[in-house]
Structure formats: structure tokens, C-alpha cells
C-alpha positions in Angstrom: 4.5 13.6 32.9 5.0 12.9 29.2 8.4 11.7 28.1 10.2 12.8 24.9 8.7 9.8 23.2 5.4 11.7 23.2 7.1 14.7 21.6 8.7 12.6 18.8 5.6 10.5 18.0 3.1 13.4 18.1 4.6 15.3 15.2 1.4 17.1 14.0 1.8 18.7 10.6 -1.7 20.3 10.3 -1.7 24.1 10.3 2.1 24.2 10.2 4.0 26.5 7.8 6.7 24.3 6.2 9.7 24.5 3.9 10.4 21.4 1.8 13.9 20.1 1.3 15.6 17.3 -0.7 19.0 16.0 -1.6 18.9 14.5 -5.1 21.4 11.7 -5.5 22.3 9.9 -8.7 19.9 7.1 -7.9 17.1 9.3 -6.7 13.7 9.0 -8.5 11.6 12.1 -9.0 9.9 14.2 -11.6 12.5 16.5 -13.1 9.7 19.0 -14.1 8.5 19.2 -10.5 11.1 17.6 -8.2 9.2 18.2 -5.0 5.7 17.9 -6.4 4.8 14.7 -4.6 6.3 15.9 -1.2 4.3 19.1 -1.6 1.1 17.1 -2.2 1.8 14.9 0.8 2.5 18.0 3.0 -0.7 19.7 1.9 -2.6 16.5 2.5 -1.3 16.4 6.0 -2.6 20.0 6.5 0.7 22.0 6.2 1.1 25.2 4.3 4.2 25.0 2.1 6.0 28.4 2.0 9.3 27.4 0.4 11.3 24.7 -1.3 15.0 23.9 -1.5 16.9 21.1 -3.3 20.6 20.1 -3.6 22.3 17.8 -6.0 25.0 15.6 -4.5 26.9 12.4 -5.3 26.3 11.1 -1.7 24.6 12.5 1.4 26.5 14.0 4.3 26.8 11.5 7.1 25.7 13.8 9.9 23.2 16.1 8.3 22.4 14.5 4.9 22.5 18.0 3.3 25.7 20.0 2.9 26.6 22.6 5.5 26.3 25.5 3.1 22.8 24.4 1.9 21.7 24.0 5.5 22.5 27.6 6.2 20.7 28.6 3.0 17.7 26.5 4.2 17.8 28.2 7.6 17.7 31.6 5.9 14.8 30.5 3.8 12.9 29.4 6.9 13.5 32.7 8.6 12.5 34.7 5.5 9.2 32.8 5.1 8.5 32.4 8.8 8.4 28.6 8.5 8.1 26.6 11.7 9.0 23.2 10.2 11.2 21.6 7.6 10.1 18.4 5.8 12.8 16.3 4.1 12.0 14.0 1.2 14.1 11.2 2.7 14.2 8.9 5.7 16.6 10.5 8.2 18.3 8.9 11.1 17.5 10.2 14.6 21.0 11.7 14.9 20.7 13.4 11.5 17.3 14.9 12.5 18.9 16.1 15.8 21.9 17.7 14.0 19.7 19.4 11.4 17.4 20.8 14.1 20.3 22.3 15.9 21.3 24.2 12.8 17.8 25.2 11.7 16.4 25.7 15.2 13.1 24.3 13.9 11.2 21.1 13.9 12.4 18.6 11.2 10.5 15.6 10.1 11.3 13.1 7.4 9.2 11.4 4.7 8.2 8.4 6.8 7.0 10.6 9.6 4.9 12.7 7.2 3.3 9.6 5.7 2.6 8.2 9.1 1.0 11.5 10.1 -1.4 11.3 7.1 -2.3 7.7 7.8 -2.9 8.5 11.5 -5.4 11.2 10.5 -7.1 9.1 7.9 -7.5 5.9 10.0 -11.2 5.6 10.8 -11.7 1.8 11.5 -10.3 -0.1 14.4 -8.1 -2.2 12.1 -6.6 0.9 10.4 -5.9 2.6 13.7 -4.2 -0.5 15.1 -2.1 -0.8 11.9 -1.1 2.9 12.0 -0.2 2.7 15.7 2.0 -0.3 15.1 3.7 1.3 12.2 4.4 4.4 14.4 5.9 2.2 17.1 8.0 0.2 14.6 9.4 3.6 13.4 9.9 4.9 16.9 11.3 1.9 18.8 14.9 1.9 17.3 15.1 5.7 17.7 14.3 6.0 21.4 17.8 6.8 22.6 18.3 9.6 20.1 14.8 10.9 20.7 15.2 11.0 24.5 16.5 14.5 24.8 15.7 14.9 28.5 18.5 12.4 29.1 20.9 14.9 27.6 19.6 17.6 30.0 20.2 15.2 32.9 23.7 14.2 31.8 24.8 17.5 30.5 25.8 18.9 27.1 29.3 17.4 27.4 27.9 13.9 27.7 29.6 13.4 31.2 27.4 14.1 34.1 28.0 14.2 37.8 27.8 11.3 40.2 24.4 9.7 40.1 23.1 11.5 37.0 23.7 8.7 34.5 21.6 6.0 36.3 18.1 7.6 36.3 18.4 8.6 32.6 19.5 5.1 31.5 16.7 3.6 33.6 14.1 5.8 32.1 15.2 4.8 28.5 14.8 1.1 29.5 11.4 1.9 31.0 10.3 3.6 27.8 11.6 0.7 25.7 9.7 -1.8 27.8 6.5 0.2 27.5 6.9 0.5 23.8 7.8 -3.1 23.4 4.8 -4.2 25.5 2.4 -2.1 23.4 4.0 -3.3 20.2 3.5 -6.9 21.2 -0.1 -6.3 22.1 -0.8 -4.6 18.8 0.9 -7.5 16.9 -1.3 -10.0 18.7 -4.5 -8.1 17.9 -3.5 -7.6 14.3 -2.5 -11.3 14.0 -6.0 -12.2 15.0 -7.4 -9.8 12.5 -5.0 -11.2 9.9 -6.1 -14.8 10.6 -9.8 -13.8 10.3 -9.2 -11.8 7.2 -7.4 -14.6 5.4 -10.3 -16.9 6.2 -12.7 -14.4 4.7 -10.6 -13.8 1.6 -10.2 -17.5 1.0 -13.9 -18.2 1.5 -14.8 -15.4 -0.9 -12.2 -16.6 -3.4 -13.8 -20.1 -3.4 -17.3 -18.8 -4.0 -16.4 -15.9 -6.4 -13.8 -14.7 -8.8 -12.0 -11.9 -7.0 -10.6 -8.7 -8.6 -8.4 -6.1 -6.8 -8.0 -2.5 -7.8 -4.4 -1.4 -7.2 -2.3 1.6 -8.1 -0.7 4.8 -7.0 -2.5 6.9 -4.5 -5.0 9.2 -6.1 -5.0 7.2 -9.4 -8.8 7.0 -9.4 -9.3 3.5 -8.0 -12.2 4.5 -5.7 -13.9 6.4 -8.5 -13.7 3.3 -10.7 -14.9 1.1 -7.8 -17.9 3.3 -7.3 -18.7 3.3 -11.0 -18.4 -0.5 -11.4 -20.3 -1.5 -8.2 -22.9 -0.3 -5.8 -20.1 1.9 -4.5 -19.5 3.0 -0.9 -15.8 3.8 -1.3 -14.7 7.3 -0.2 -13.4 9.0 -3.4 -11.6 12.3 -3.1 -8.9 14.2 -5.1 -6.4 13.8 -2.3 -3.6 11.4 -1.5 -4.5 8.3 0.6 -8.2 8.9 0.5 -8.7 5.1 1.0 -7.0 3.3 3.9 -9.3 0.4 4.3 -10.4 -2.2 1.8 -14.0 -2.3 0.5 -15.4 -5.3 -1.4 -18.6 -5.3 -3.5 -20.2 -7.5 -6.2 -19.5 -6.5 -9.8 -22.1 -7.6 -12.3 -20.2 -8.6 -15.5 -23.3 -9.5 -17.5 -24.2 -12.8 -18.9 -24.9 -14.2 -15.4 -21.3 -13.7 -14.4 -20.2 -11.8 -11.2 -16.9 -10.9 -9.6 -16.1 -9.5 -6.2 -14.2 -6.2 -6.7 -12.0 -4.8 -3.9 -10.8 -1.2 -3.6 -7.4 -1.1 -1.8 -5.0 1.4 -0.2 -2.9 3.3 -2.7 0.9 3.0 -3.0 3.4 5.8 -3.0 7.1 6.1 -3.7 9.3 5.0 -0.8 6.4 3.8 1.2 7.8 3.0 4.7 8.5 -0.7 5.0 7.0 -0.9 8.5 3.8 0.7 7.1 3.6 -2.0 4.4 4.2 -4.7 7.1 1.5 -3.3 9.4 -1.1 -3.1 6.7 -0.6 -6.8 5.7 -4.2 -7.6 6.6 -5.4 -4.9 4.3 -3.1 -5.9 1.5 -4.3 -9.6 1.6 -7.1 -8.5 -0.7 -4.3 -7.7 -3.2 -2.1 -10.7 -2.6 -4.8 -13.3 -2.9 -6.9 -11.8 -5.7 -7.5 -13.8 -8.9 -6.9 -10.7 -11.0 -5.5 -7.2 -10.4 -6.5 -4.1 -12.3 -3.5 -1.8 -12.1 -5.1 1.7 -12.3 -2.7 4.4 -13.6 -3.4 8.1 -13.9 -1.8 8.7 -17.3 -2.6 12.4 -17.1 -0.1 12.8 -14.2 3.3 14.0 -15.4 4.9 11.4 -13.1 2.8 8.5 -14.5 5.8 6.5 -15.5 7.5 6.8 -12.1 4.1 5.9 -10.5 3.8 2.8 -12.7 7.4 1.7 -11.9 6.7 2.2 -8.1 3.5 0.2 -8.1 5.1 -2.6 -10.2 8.0 -2.8 -7.8 5.8 -2.8 -4.7 3.7 -5.6 -6.1 6.7 -7.6 -7.0 8.0 -7.2 -3.5 4.7 -8.2 -1.9 4.4 -11.2 -4.1 7.9 -12.3 -3.4 7.2 -12.2 0.4 3.9 -14.1 0.0 5.6 -16.8 -2.2 8.2 -17.4 0.5 5.5 -17.4 3.3 3.4 -19.9 1.3 6.4 -22.1 0.8 7.2 -22.1 4.5 3.6 -23.0 5.3 3.5 -25.5 2.5 0.5 -23.8 1.0 -0.4 -23.4 -2.6 -0.4 -19.8 -3.8 -0.6 -18.3 -7.3 0.4 -14.8 -8.2 -2.5 -12.8 -9.6 -2.5 -11.8 -13.2 -2.4 -8.0 -13.9 -4.2 -5.8 -16.3 -3.0 -2.2 -16.8 -5.8 0.3 -16.8 -4.9 3.7 -18.3 -7.2 6.1 -16.4 -8.0 9.8 -16.9 -7.3 9.7 -20.7 -9.9 12.4 -21.0 -7.6 14.8 -19.2 -4.8 14.4 -21.8 -4.6 17.2 -24.5 -4.7 14.6 -27.3 -4.5 10.8 -27.7 -0.7 10.7 -28.5 0.3 9.7 -24.9 -2.4 7.1 -24.7 -1.3 5.6 -28.0 2.3 5.5 -26.7 1.2 3.6 -23.6 -0.8 1.2 -25.7 2.1 0.6 -28.0 4.3 -0.3 -25.0 1.5 -2.3 -23.3 -0.9 -3.6 -26.0 -3.1 -5.4 -23.5 -3.8 -2.2 -21.5 -7.3 -0.7 -21.4 -7.8 3.1 -21.7 -10.7 4.5 -19.7 -12.0 7.6 -17.9 -13.3 6.2 -14.6 -15.3 9.4 -13.8 -17.0 9.2 -17.3 -16.9 5.5 -18.2 -18.3 4.9 -21.6 -20.2 1.8 -22.6 -17.3 0.8 -24.9 -14.8 1.2 -22.0 -17.1 -0.7 -19.6 -17.5 -3.5 -22.1 -13.7 -3.8 -22.6 -13.2 -4.1 -18.8 -15.9 -6.7 -18.4 -14.7 -8.8 -21.3 -11.2 -8.8 -20.0 -12.3 -9.9 -16.5 -14.6 -12.6 -18.0 -11.7 -14.0 -20.1 -9.4 -14.0 -17.0 -12.2 -15.7 -15.0 -12.5 -18.6 -17.4 -9.1 -19.1 -19.0 -8.9 -21.7 -21.8 -12.2 -23.7 -21.5 -11.9 -27.5 -22.0 -14.0 -30.5 -21.2 -12.8 -32.3 -18.1 -13.8 -35.0 -15.6 -13.7 -33.6 -12.0 -14.0 -36.1 -9.1 -14.6 -34.7 -5.6 -15.6 -36.2 -2.3 -19.3 -35.5 -1.5 -18.1 -33.7 1.6 -16.7 -31.0 -0.8 -20.2 -29.6 -1.3 -19.0 -26.0 -1.5 -16.5 -26.8 -4.3 -19.2 -28.8 -6.1 -21.5 -25.8 -5.9 -18.8 -23.5 -7.2 -18.2 -25.7 -10.2 -21.9 -25.8 -11.0 -22.1 -22.0 -10.8 -18.9 -21.2 -12.8 -18.7 -24.1 -15.3 -21.0 -25.8 -17.7 -21.8 -29.2 -16.1 -22.7 -31.8 -18.8 -23.1 -34.9 -16.6 -22.9 -36.2 -13.0 -21.9 -39.7 -11.7 -22.1 -40.7 -8.0 -19.9 -43.5 -6.7 -18.3 -44.6 -3.4 -18.9 -41.3 -1.6 -17.7 -39.1 -4.4 -19.2 -37.3 -7.4 -17.6 -37.1 -10.9 -18.7 -34.1 -12.9 -18.1 -33.9 -16.7 -17.8 -30.2 -17.2 -16.5 -27.5 -19.5 -14.3 -25.5 -17.2 -11.5 -22.9 -17.8 -7.9 -23.4 -16.7 -8.0 -20.4 -14.4 -11.3 -21.5 -12.8 -9.7 -24.9 -12.1 -6.5 -23.3 -10.7 -8.6 -21.0 -8.4 -10.5 -24.0 -7.2 -7.4 -25.9 -6.3 -5.8 -22.8 -4.7 -8.9 -22.6 -2.4 -8.0 -26.0 -1.0 -10.6 -28.1 -2.7 -9.8 -31.8 -3.0 -10.4 -32.4 -6.7 -9.1 -35.0 -9.1 -8.9 -33.9 -12.7 -8.9 -36.2 -15.7 -9.3 -35.7 -19.5 -12.3 -37.5 -20.9 -11.6 -40.6 -22.9 
């Protein structure tokens, strides 16, 4: 017989009629022109039909119900009027808050994290993505088991004080549920740790052989469209949120004999659940360990500035975590450089908004990924080639002969002027860029660098 854990983790949104709700606090971030626009897009992506919306401005949320009592009654009336079977809140709610709100509304209530998890669960197609989503769901569910376990309340009674012998079975069932969830969580963590280890090896090997570029940005910013335009493609591109949950990597011919490996990554979103970010660490490694990031921004979106702020903050947080992890492991790690790519400029009514972005970020590149012109393509390729090389200077590079892979990389990426073999090592006199050299060292190559006399 399924327990209430199943009921709380199987919160299907598809084909539901829903009312959206939000409490806007002084620190809340949203588009004033369309406060629930993103939540509406998320709900529709999950398959719900939005039939109503309600917001409230407050200095602080109500402890028990987040929204004020009067507004909750208004929300209940809106649900009854529109025949809505569900209410979706644009916040993370505690289990007790969800329970209290459901008692008032007499309808299913889910919060923002549950909605995003539902979308990810429906979009996960690979084994890795499915494992990551399941772990994120369990990380969300585990701390909430007691509040979610409503059949305990039926055993104990509404007053919380049951008859003799009623308390034991319920408490025992909660512990059984917890052990089952913990056991599965540990198993998923082990499987993902193995994937993570293998993925890190693949990323490092690719980085040693190639210059790596990651496409990052808000969900639905046009990353997959740009990826397909620049490479042989293969990424699923659709005008929906979270169209991409897995990373795809393809060769990008930069011209002049230069090539980079380009990766299309999962999109970010405002208030992305922390446990989801943690679960997708293996996928995000392509971002963390790239040589260069192209931050793709849909400037035609009214919330473009909020999206840019969200992506920048998410990257800063990811890089801070990686820097600490590298320090603990005593590994060398360098934060990737970033280039802002202003996408979908063709959808703007004029170029005033583009010029404003360029005045604020002079190094940004304006493009239309779906209709990439030769000039736009040339600007992207030139920027990546410059980042690939850095300042080029003549240097003497000495490596053990056992570092054959590193020697091969230098010969491909740099201009080798001379070679000298001595005592089991090779010294290359080469014109090589600063970034090329830093990438070589970051890959673990044992190389001694000297300036020519």
C-alpha cells in the first residue's frame, strides 16, 4: 500500500487547472510589468492550464500560511469561481505552511521547487538526468516526511492525542519511511558520484586536448539554437523552459585551423532549488571547468536584466563552491572567463536597447542565433580565438618525455620554433599564449616555463 510519501512526491501538474499565487516582499525579485510571468511559463511548461492569478504585497510573510488570512479567503473564492484544482505558489513553502494553506483552500498546493522538480522529472531522458532528478526530489522530500505523513494524523486523531497503542505504529512507520528514503538517497549519491568521477576525467581530458567553451544562460535564452548553428548540432531546441537538461558537446570550427569544443548546458532560472543545483553537479562540470563561457542573454525578454542578474549570481555561487573544493583537494582551478552574448536582437523594435546594453558592457557581442550573420559569426569566432591564445610570447617549455599528450597539445596549439632533447625531457622553444599555458598547467601537465635569453 503506498504511503503518503508517494502522494507528496507524485505531484503531477499536467492537465491540472491552476491558480497562481505570490506574496511580494520588499526583497522580492520579479518583473513589475508581469509579476507572475515566469511562474505562468513554468506552470504551462509543466502542462497546467492557468485560470487565475493573485498577488499580495507584504512587509513579511505570515508564519503559518505565508499569505494573509484575508487574501487566502480571496484566493479560495477565485479557485471556486474558476474551477481550479490546484494552487501554485511562487515561493518555497514549509510543509506546515502547505498543510495550513490546503486546509483553507481545500485544494492541492505546490510551491515553486515542487513545480520545477516536476518539469525536470518530465524532461529527464538520460539515465544520468533521471538519477539527478530523483536525488533532488528525495533531498526535497526527506526533511518534510513528518509533515507529509498525514495518515499518522488519522491514526493519532485530530487532537494530536490518540488512544493507548496508537502512537507507536505511526511513529514506527515514519522511521521506516525515513530509512527507505535515506537508503535510496545513499544509493543515488553513490551512483552519481561514480558518474561525477568519470565526467570529471572526461572534461579534464577534453580540456587538455582542446580549448573548451560553455554556453550558459537563463532557460530559453537561445543557447541550444546557437549551439546548433555553430556546430554539427544535435541539441534539442524548443521555445520552452528547460528544453535542455543534459550537456551536449561538439567541435566548433573557428577557422584558420583552430577548433574549440562547445558545450550546451542546462539553463538557469530564478530561485533554482539548491538541491537541484547540487544534484546536477556532474552536468554543471562542463560549465565550471570550461576555458571560456558565452553567457547567452535574450535581450528581447522584458525580464532580461533580472535574468542576467540571476545567471551571474548562480555562476558566482558555483565558482565559489568549486574554488573551495579545489582548495580542499589541493588542486589547481581557474575560473572561466565570460563573454556576454546579447541574443535575439532581431526581435527588438529598434537598436536602442542593444546600444544601451553595449554601453554598459562594451565587450558584449550582439547576435541573432536563429539568423546568425557572417559578421556576427566572425565576431564570435574572433573573440574565442583571442581567448584561446591570450597574449602570445616566445617561451622555453621543458617537459618530461612521458608528457607526450601535453607535448602534442603544445605542437597543435602553439607555434613551435625549435626542439631540444636532453636527459629524458624535451625543451620546446615556442610562441604560446598566456591562456594556452594556463590551461596546460590546469590540466596537470608537468611543464617548466622559462623566458628565452
